[in-house]
C-alpha positions, 0 to 999 in steps of 0.5 A: 500500500502506498502511503502517499498515493491516495486519489481522494486525499484532501477530499472532506466528506460529512456523512449523515447516514444510517444502515447500509447504503450511504454508509458503504458509499462513505466506506468506499470513498474513505478507502480511496483517501477521502476524510469522512466524518460520520454524524450520528444522533445520540442513539446512533446508527441503527446498524450498530445494533442490527448485526444481532439479527445475523447472530454477529456481535455488536458491542464496542469491543466487537462489531465487525459488520458495522466496522466493515461498512464504516472503516476509515471514518471518524464519528461525532454525535450531534443533536441537529434539532438544536441551534448549536447542533445546527451551527456545528453541522454548518461549520463542518459543511462550510469546510466540506467537499461532499455532504453524503446522506440517506436521510429522507427528503422531507426530514432533510428539508425540516433540518435545512440540509436539503440541496435548495437550502445549502446550495447558496451557502456552499456553492462548491459543495457536492450534495449526494443523496440516495433514497428508496424510490426516487425523488418524484412520484407517490413514493418519493418520501416512503421509507425503503430498505433494499429488501423492499425497494431493490428486491421486492419492488423491482420484480426480482423476488417474485419473478426469480422464484421457480414456479411450481406447486410448492414455490414461494418468492425468493427470500429477501437479501439484506445489503447487496442492493444497498451496496450496488446503489452505493457504488453508483453514487460513488461514481456520481460523486467522483464525477461531480468532484472532477467537474468541479475542478474545472468549473468551481461549482458544486452539484447535486447527485442522487440515486435510489434503490428502486431506480438502481434495481430497475437498471440492474434488472433491465434485461428481464424487465424490457424482455417482459414488455407486452410486445416482446412477451418473455414470461417470469417466473419460469417453471423448472421443466421450462428452464434452459438446461444449459443455464440451470443448476442440477443436484449432484450425487453429494447433494450439492448443485452445479450450474453452467452458462452456455451462450453459443449452443451451436458451438458448445453444445457438442462439447457439453454433451461429451462431458455428460457422456451423451455424444449422440446428442451433440449433432442431434437436430432435435437439440443442437441449435438455439431454436430447437432448445427454445421448444418447451417439450425439448426443454422439459425432456432435457431438464429431466435427463440432465437431472438424472445425469448430474446425480451420478457424480459429485459436484467436484467431479463435474467441476473437474470435467467442465473445467477441462472442457473450458465450459463456464460453470461452478458449484453453487457456493454457500455464504459460509464458503467465503472464509475458506475460498482460495480465490478470495484470499488470493485476490485479497477480497477478504482479510482477517481483522482483530477486534478491540477485544482481541477476537478475530473475524474475516471480513470482505473489502471492496474489490476495486483496486488501484495499482499505485495505491495498493490495498487500503489500510484497515481502520475500524469504524468509529465507536459512537461519538468517538471523535466528537471532542477532536472534531469540535476542536478542529472546528475552532471551539474552545475546551469550555465551549466543547464541555458546554455542548457535552453537558447539554447533550448538543454533542456527545463524546464516547466514554 
């Protein structure tokens, strides 16, 4: 890691965030050198306590999920409903390059921290926000976690289930939609900062969980337009055999992705021990494999064949044939993944209490910067005194703020 090369060094960001989306955007920007001050209320970011839902500790001494989304930041507690809290916030914004938030539009406006209220005071400031459903329309101010606004509202949970007598929607995933949305916001922030260097003017950049989901799933949503007629959810017996998962002898699942049927179908047939299918006109073209009866037949036959070998045996044969494939991994496999360790996608951290945890880092890389140094997330209000002193407040003023709970310092 380079101690001197940090693409975002010198960029100051004030982050008013809760939960995952905005927090993970701040984490990614901090990795690239930005200075992040995370502003919280006295009760703190709800994500400080949320990890218990996933059976993960969430104490000051051990909170790996919170720390991972907030690594590299400093933390301050302010009561923004007080005049003094507002004064402190505006002092920070006056020296900031970016204001990053996921506070809902109406609440932001009540606090006087919406773009219209700030753009005249701080013309160089980049106002960066994200919400659940977008800035306009009937759901503009609705609350939204990614479990709903990204996965459920976009169609994914209902339509990516496999239709059958006992089928039910895909279980909602917590976090991925947030982080995908945050990655988009990071590129918008970086672009606005680049343009500001040319014009001297700030900007407002924003995104939403729902809008990002529609962009991510655009292949499915467009193909399902009335005039095109693709239909979801799919039935198991009407799925594409070259792109479906099949249960193996050891009760795992293996899947392939074959896009060029005419070229790769004979190769796959050889791996499966069915050379006679390779040039069979019933199966060997893309058009033939779109026939529902052909799919049903092949899905049934593939299921029998895959059940004769273990996942490892199939993966070895498919790798030798250079066919895109994998065993369907489990989340628990991550900490033992040779590929993840080799690329430093994961690393081990030591919590303040001495316990160790394996966590995932953002996968974006800079050759010159190297792997960013790990610095755990801030304890609630950990840097309040430090930040207030940097803003020019005297020790007496800081003590007064703390005594009246305008600001709070971690013990």
